[in-house]
N, C-alpha and C positions, 0 to 999 in steps of 0.2 A: 504494500500500500504506500503510495506516494502522497506527500502533502499536496493540496490543490495548487493550481497555477497561480492564483492570486497570492497565496502565502509565499510561493517561490519568488514572487515579484518583490517581496519585502527585502530590505537591505540585509547583507551579511553583517556579522560582528567580528571584531578583531580578537581572536582567541590564540593562545600560544601553541596551537597545533596546526599542522598542514591541512589545506583544503582537500588533499588526497586522503586524509584520515577522517576528517569531520566537516560536514557541510552545515552551514548555519543560515537561518533567516530570523529576523527579529522585528518586533514592534515595541516602541518605547514611548512612555509618557513621563511626565515629571514625577509620577507616583510609583513607577516600577518598570520592569523590563520583562517581556515574554519572548522566549527563544525556542525556535523549532530546530532541534538537532537531528541530523542524520549521520550516523557513524558508519562510514564507508569501510572502515577497517576496525578490527578489534583493537582495544587500547586499555591501558591502565591509567586512571586519573589519580594522581598522588593525593595524599591526605592534605587538606587545607581547610580554611574556614573563612566566612564572610557573613554578610547579613542573611536574613531568613530566605529560604528557598522552598518552593513547593513544585513538585513535578509529577508527571504521569507517563507511563510507558505506553506508546502507541503500537510498537512492533518490536520484537526481539527480547533481549534480556540484559539486565544490569544486576551485578552483585555489589550492593552498596554496603559500606561500613560507615555507620553514622553513630558518633559518640561511643565507639567501641563495640557496637552491636552490628553483626553482619547478617544481611537478609537478601534473598534473591527476589527481584521484581520482574514480572512479565507483563504482557499486554493487559491493559485495564487496571493495573496496580498503580497506586500513587504513593508518594513519600513526602514527608514534611521534615525539613531540616531547620531547627531553630537558629537564630542569629548566634554566631560565635562558636557553634558546635563543629568540631573537627569531623571531616568526612572525606571519603575517597571511594573509588569504584573500579570495577573491572567490567568493561562494556563489550558485548559481542558485536562483531561485524554485522551490519544490516539493521542495528537497533535504531529506532526513532523515538524521541522523547520530546515532550513539551515541558519546559521549565519556566517558572515565574520567579523572578528575583525581586525582593523588596527594594534593592538598590537600583535605581533607574540608571546609574552610570556604572554598573558592574562590569560591562563590556562596552567599549565604544562601537558605534555603528560605522560600517564602511559605506561611504557615500560615493 
């Protein structure tokens, strides 16, 4: 399942991963940032923390470690990461997620 064309028309964000690994599209307001991620290759996201984040898996699988607890999430599952809680993930190739960040400037948009 691909994200609709109108979503793919949104700008990408500047993330520290190659576009060959992860494709991004985002919509931003002064109140938050919504990012549509497509992981073209499997990857490991190192442990880190930031403001609150909520997300849902659209396709594929993520093994998230959030605050020391590890759980696997699949299509239809959602996760909530409180502000400041350390988290990281192992993400399978082909996974698609929608993440909502409380920090509107979490990632800069590419224009």
